[in-house]
N, C-alpha and C positions, 0 to 999 in steps of 0.2 A: 705359371707362372709369367711369363710374355706377355701373354696379356693382362696381366696386370701393373708391369712393369711399361709396358705402352700407353695403357691408360689408368692414369693414375687415381683419378679422380672418375672415373663413370665403372659405372656395372655392366660385364657383359655376358650377358648366358645365353648356351645353345644348345637347344634341345632338340635332339630328334627318338624318332619312335615309329617302330614297323614290326604287328601294326600296335597302333595304337589304342585305350580305352578311354572313352570320356563317359562322364553323366549329365544328363541335362533336367532343366527342373524340378521337370516329374521324377526326379530319380532315377530314369529308365539309363544303362549304359549303351554307348554304341561302340562297335571298333570301328575304326578307323586305317586303313592298310596304310598307307604312309602319312607321316607327319613331321612339318620341318619348321624350328620357328628358332629367329633371334631374336634376342631382345638388347637394351644397351638405356639406359638410365643414368643420370645422373647421380652423384653423394649428396646426401641433402643434408642440403644449408636450412640456417638461418633466416638468411636474406642472401636474395638473388633473383639469377640466372639459370633455372633449375630446365629441366628434358626429359624424354623418353621415347625410343622408338621402339617400335615390331615390326616383324615383317615373319609371316604367318603360311606358309606353304601347306595344303590339304590334298593328296591326290589317291584315287577311287574312290567306289562308292562307300558310304559309309554302314554297315551292317547292323542291327538290332543285336544285342548280346544280353541273350537269356530272357527278353520280355514278346511283347507283343508288335509281331511282326506288323499291323496295323497302325504305332506308330511313328506319326511323320515327323520327319532326318531334321533337326538341328539346321537351318539356317548357316549355321558359323561353319558348320562341320562337311558343307560342301567343297570337291573339290574348285580348287582354284586358290590365288594366291592372294593378299590380304597387308595391305600396308598400312599402318595408327604412329599418329604422333601426337604430342604432349608439351609443349611450352608454357612457361608460366614465370613470372617474376612474383616475388616476394619479398616485402618488407614488414617490417618488426623495430617498433617502437616502447618505449619504457618511459613511460609519464613519472613513472613512483620507483623505484627499487634501491631495498634497504640490504644493505650488505652488514651491516655490523650487530655485536648483542649475539651475536651466537656464543652459544654455551661452549668453555673450553673443552680439549681433549675429548668429544662427545662429536663419534660422526650424527649425521642425519641417519632415517630409516633411509632416504632415495634424496641423490645430490642433488638432482634436481626440483625438488620438490623443497629446497633449503633457506630461501631467498624471500621474503615479504614482497610484493611488487603491484606495479598494475601495469600493464602490457594493453597492447594492440594490435594484431599484424591482418595484414591485408595482402592478396593472392589475386592476381589478375595474368588472364591465360585465355590458352584458344588451343583449341583440340583441329587432327582433319583423320579422316580414313578415306582408302582406297579401296578398291574391291574387281580382281578382272577373274571371268572363271563361271560357275554356279553359284560362289557365294554369294555375287551378289545381288544379289534375289534381295537380304536383307534390307536395303535400302528400300524399296520399295512395299515393305509391309508395313503396313502404319502403326505398330503394335511397338515398333524396332524405334517409331522417328513423332511416336504424338502428341512427346514432349516436351518437343522442340522444331523451331520453327528459323533450323539449320541452311544454309547455304546445300542444296542437293541436287546433282545431278544422275542419273539410271538410263542405262542403253543398252533395251533387253537386246535388241540383235548382236550387238555387241560384247554383253555378259561385262558391262563396264557400269560401274556406279563409285562417286565418290560422293563426300559429305563433310561439313567443316560448321564451326561453329566456335563460342565465347565462353567465357563462364567466370568466375570472382566467388570471393572469401572475403566475407569483415569479420576476425576474433577479437572479444572483448575478456582481458583474464584479471582476477583480483586478485590473490592471495595474504592471509595473515597466519604468523608462527613461521619457527623456524624446520618445526617436523623431528625435533631433537628430542625431544620431554617423553616419557609415558603416554599424559594424557593431552586434550583439547588445544595438542599444540601445530593446527595444521583447519585452516580453514581456506575453501576456494571454489571460487565459482569463474565460470565461464560461459559464457551467451558466442554465438558462434551464427553467422546469416551468411548462407548460400546461393549463389545465379548459376541454377547450373547450366541454363540455356542465356547467352546474354540475349541474342538474336528474337525470343521472345520476350526478353524482356523490353531489350527497347521497342518492337510491335505492340506489348500493350502501353508502354509510356507514351506511344506517340498517336496513339487510341484517343489517351487519358484527358491528355493534353487540346484532341480536336475536339470531343466531347466536350470540355471544359471552354476552349474558343469560341464553340457555336450550342453552349449552355442547352445542353442535352444528359440526359440521367445513362451513365454507361453502364454497361452489364455485368454481371457479378465475374465473368470469364475473363473480361479484362485487369479484373484487380488482383484475379489470381494470377494473373502472366507475370505482372509484375511485384506480388510478395514475391521474398525469398521464401526457402527453409527456412526456419529456425530451429536451435540443437539448444537448451540451455540444461546446462549441469550445476552439480553441488558435492562435495568432498568436505566433511567434517569426520577430523579423527577425534574418536573417544576414549581407544585406548589400543596400546600396541601390545 
């Protein structure tokens, strides 16, 4: 209650486990002697500034719980202190929205899907992380950073690592219908373009510009660097 009154627009989560049980990507369970974490995030909004902060401290050597002792320990569970931060700016624009012509005295099946509209949403942000201790080794592993050209620092002797990068996303949404009738009252189409690594995108764009200037044929890897991830979805109500 006290934290809620002091931080009315944020979500704060404190967690401690001794021991803590975690599962890796292969489904193997690991026993961590002590794990402490603090998570602070701004409350989501349709537009504006948002942030997310995380601190995690692991102590003791992780042990495989009921599995093969030859499995490699996940780097994120190694002893040490890890801090992560993300900040973004979100902007939503309605190109068209219709609030009239709704059925009176009839509640829509979903209040968030009750207005026909055409809208655009853009997000630009940055992420950064720093690690101190054995857990800093994850920054030096190629599999952890192969899809990013982020700024990266790793000092093996001091067991310190840090990295930072940019990201962006653009979403287009179009909806027809108020989702009040039993049949065919909702058609919704959305498309989202995600740039997960801004540094990788800028590197690819720079190489394409150089190839164009010097009349060189760009390679496939350069095209992949500048091509965003595309997600398209279609919702169609047939009956309720």
